[in-house]
N, C-alpha and C positions, 0 to 999 in steps of 0.2 A: 324669357323661361332659361332658368341655369341648364347647362348640357349636362351628359351623362357623367362626363369626369366629375363635374363640381359639385354635381347631388354624391356623386361617391366617394368626394372629399370632405362634403358636409358630416357628410353617414362616419365616415370616418372618426369621429372627433366624437363621436358617443363612446367613449370606453366606458369599461368599469370602475375604472380609477376615478371617471366624473359621477357617473351615476350612483356606484354604489358609495354608503356610508363606509368610512374606515373601522374595520372590525379591530378592537381590544381585545389581547388574548388573558385571557382569567389567570389571575395570578397562580403558582404552582404550588406554593404552601404558604408557612406561617399564620402570623395574626393577617396578613392582606387576605390569604385566600379566605380563612373563617369571618372576616368584615364581609367581601363580597359574597360568600353562599347568605350568610346570616341577612343580609341586606336585597337575597333577589336581584343581585349583580346593578343593583343601583346604584351602588357605592365602587366604585371602582379605585383601590389605594393607588394602581398602576404595578407594576412589575417592581420586584426588587434588581440592587444592581449585580448579584450573584446570577439572577434570571437572564438579566439582558445581556450580562459577559456569556453565559452558556450560547443565547439565541447567535451572539456573536462568532461564537466556535463553531457552530454547527453550518452557519452561514457559510465560513472558509473551509468547513470539509466538505461542503456541497459545489466547492467550485466547478464550473464545467473545464474539463480535461482539456485544452489547446492541443490539436492536432487530432483528437477522437482515442488517444492511447498515451499512456502513462505507465514507465515502467518504476518500481521504488527494490533497491536491492537495501538488506538487511542484514548486517555482514556483524562480525567480529573475528578476532584473530583468535581469542579464548572461550574456550568452552566452559560451560556452567554456570553464563552472566543472563541467562534469560536471553537469548539471540530466538529461539523460534517461539519462547511467550512473547513479544516484542511484537513479529514479525502477525501472530494468529490476532492479538490482541489490538494492533491497528488496523489489519483487515477487516474484521470484524467492525468495527466502530467506523469505517469506512461505508462497509457494504448496508451497515443497519441504517445507516442516515439519509446516506444518497438512493437516488434511485437505479442507476443503471448495475452492469453487472461489475462485481469485484473476482478473481481470483488470486490465490495464493499457491507457488508455486514452489515445490522441493527441489532445490538444485544443490542440495548435498553430495557429493561424491560416493561419501561412507552413506549407511544405512540411515535414511534420514526420521525423522520423528513428528514431523510436521500433520503426518495422516490419523497420531495418535491424538490430534486436540478436534476430531469430528467422530459423528457416528457413520462410517462405511457405506456407501451404499454400493459399492464396487471393487472387487479387489484389483481392479487394472492400476496401471504406473505408467508413468510419463513413460517408460520402454516401451508399455503395449501401445500408447497413443503413437509411436515414433513409428514401430511396424505397420499399424494399419493403415498410417498415412499413403504406403505404398500400394493400396487398393482404392485409397479415394481418388474421386474424381474432381467435385468442386464441393470442399466439406462444407458440411452446414454446423451451426449452432449445437444443434440434436446429436451431431453426430460427435461433438469434443465432449458434451454433456454426460454422454455414455462411459465417459471414462474419467469422470471427477465426482467429488462426492461435497454435498452442501449443507451447510448449518442450518437446522430449521430456524433457530432464532434469528440470526443476522443475516441470513441468506451468501454468508462466504463461501465460495466454491474455493474446493483444493484438491489440486493434481500431485500426488504422491508421486515419491521415487522407489526405487525397487528397496524390499526388504532384503535382496539378497546382496552383499557388498561386494559378490565377484561380478555381478553383472552390473551396480551402479556405478562402480570405477571406469565403466565404458561411456559413462555420461557426456558426453567430449563437447568444446568449444561449438562445434558444429550443431548437433543436438541440442542444446541448448537456443541456438539461431533460428532455428528451425522450429522449433516450439513455442518460442517466445514469438515469430513472426507471425505463427497461427492465431495464436491466442491475441494479437491484435485486433484483430477484424472479428472477435467476437466478445471482448471484454474491453471496458474503459479503462481498469487500472489492473494492473500487474504487481503482487507483493512477492518477491522473491527470499526464497528463505535460503541465506547461502550455506556453505561450508566453511570450515574455520580456516581453510588453508587459503593463502593470495594466490597461488602459482600454479593449482590444478586447473585443466583445460576449461572446464565450464565456468570458471570466475574470471578468467580473460574476458568472456563474452559477455557475461553477466555486467563487467564494467564499463564493457564498452556500449553495448547498452542500454544502461541505466540514464535514467533523466534524473535521479537524486536518492542517495545512499542513505539511510540509518545507522551510526552507529553505533553497537550496543556495549555498556561498561557497568560494571558495579564501583562499587568505593571500595575501592582496595589499590595499594599500590602496583602488584603485577599487574592486574587487569587495568588500572588509567595507564601503564607505560607501555601496556600491550597495543591499546587504542590510540596511544600517542603515535606509535610505531606503524599502525595500520596508515595513518594519515601521514607521517613520513613518506613512505610507501609510493601512495596514490599520490602524491605531489611529483616524487622523483621518476613514476613511470607514465608520466601523460593523464593523469587524473585529478590536476589542481581543481579543476571548477567541482568535479565533486567533492574534492575534498572540504573546499572553500563553505559550500554549500549543504555541506552534509549537516544533519540532525541528529544531536549524541543525545543518549538515553542514558539518565544512571537507573539501572535498573536495579530495585529493592527486592533480590529473588533470595534474601536472607530475613531471617524476622531479625528484628531491631537488637542491637548486641552494643558493645562495650566498645566498639572500634572509633580508635581515634584520627579515624580519616578526616581531614577536613573538606567537607563536602563543595564547601563555599570556593576552596580554592580552587577545588576541578571544575567546578563551575567556569571561574574566570578562567583559568585556562584554556578549556577547550572553547569558550565564549568567544576566545581572541582569534581563534583559528577557525571556527565552523561558525555557520547563520545560526545557529541556537543550542540550547541544553534544555532538555527535559528532565526530572525526576517521576520516577513511577513508585510508589511507594511498594512495599510487601502487599502482597494479599493472599489470603490461606486460597482462596476458590482457585488464582491462578499456581498456588503452589500444587494442587493436582494434577498437573499436567494432563489434563484429561479435557471435555469437552466446555469449551466458552461460553459461558452464557452470562450476557453483557448486567442483565439485571441482577446478579448473584454478588456482581462485586461492588466491595465499599465505595460509598458515593467518592471518597478523595482517589480511589482509582480510576473509577468511571472519569473522573473528570482529568486527571492525566491522561489516561489514551483518548480522553475530544480532541483536549489540549494538543498531542502530539498527532492525530488525524485532522483537524487544522492547518498545523504547522506544516505537516506537507502538502494541503492542499492549495493551501496559500501560493505554495510553488509551481502548480498545474497552470498558470497562462504563461509561465516564463522557462517553458520544457524547453526548447527550442534555441540553438545554439547555431553560429554561421557551420556550414559544411567541410569539414575540410579536406586537402587536397587528394587524400585518398576514396573521401566518401562518395557516397551515389545518393541523387535528387531525391528519386523515388524507390519505393518497394514495390515489387509484383504482384497481382491483385492473386488472390489464393488458388482462383482457376490456373492461373501461373506458374505459380511457385509449387505447389502440391499436387500437380498433376502428376501420375504417376511417372512418365516418362521424364518430365523436368526433374525429379528426383534419382533418378535412375541414371540421368546426366550430368550428375551433381551439378545442379546447377547453384545450389544451396553452397554460397563460400563466403568467406570473412569477408573478402571485394567486390560480393553483391549485394550487403546488407546496410542497409544505412546505420550508420552509428552516432547517436544523440546522447554524449555524457554531459 
């Protein structure tokens, strides 16, 4: 008579994959769907190549996050190129196709506009969160959620910067590290909308902690040179890996014009320096600079943001690199890091933080 262990092993063989017949997804549209519906599902012509491609993109965007948390910095040295729009579109797409929590953090040292892209549920800002951390013993998700606003359509959460430029200038590297480490315990992905300067304090911490960057530019000579200068600066200041693994977005923030800029030449140039280049076409809905509703996007724009989300997601398993000689092997737990006494003793310091770029 088989023992209990043998019975358990035999029972484990009765998997859903063995017992259930494979389910085939109904065609999403076109003549395939019409034929499928007309025959009551008896005739299944299969998914189109476009549908299969989209399914692959969604699968990549849903890639599990290695280490439980992943930081994406969205940056541009030049304003007006669609940096915040790209950050919101990327965050909304990731949040809508995944089941975990995604947050967009405004790290602009000036008055950021990230909060303009969502119906605010609270006037609280990242500065308010930092202040309240002094009174929190063991922060919970509900404590952090009181300081964020959430898109009803995509579930993307937003942590806004101060609307007072005089206050937001005080957002330092240590402030960013504190907030970023707190968010790590409650969110799988943090999309950081950076300012346009590489030398301000918060940017140094953003780059130190980022697992990957999305560099946004537009098809113009000045913007392209600015993006190239950003890569040069990263390579010269200890962030060569971030530069090589970057995703460059050619943003279509302007309507079609008679520009003579060779976008193919831009693709080749940045494609040789970075991981990939993605073009996002102009879309009237994104031009509104208000809350982003993914179902209001043109099909080509939706596909472009899905491609961007898939490209970012494809890097999730490769986020960790060997620690440098000045890096620490672990991050304190929330109760250790955010206890009031720990904050008062200034335990949060650059040398205390895991740097993974």
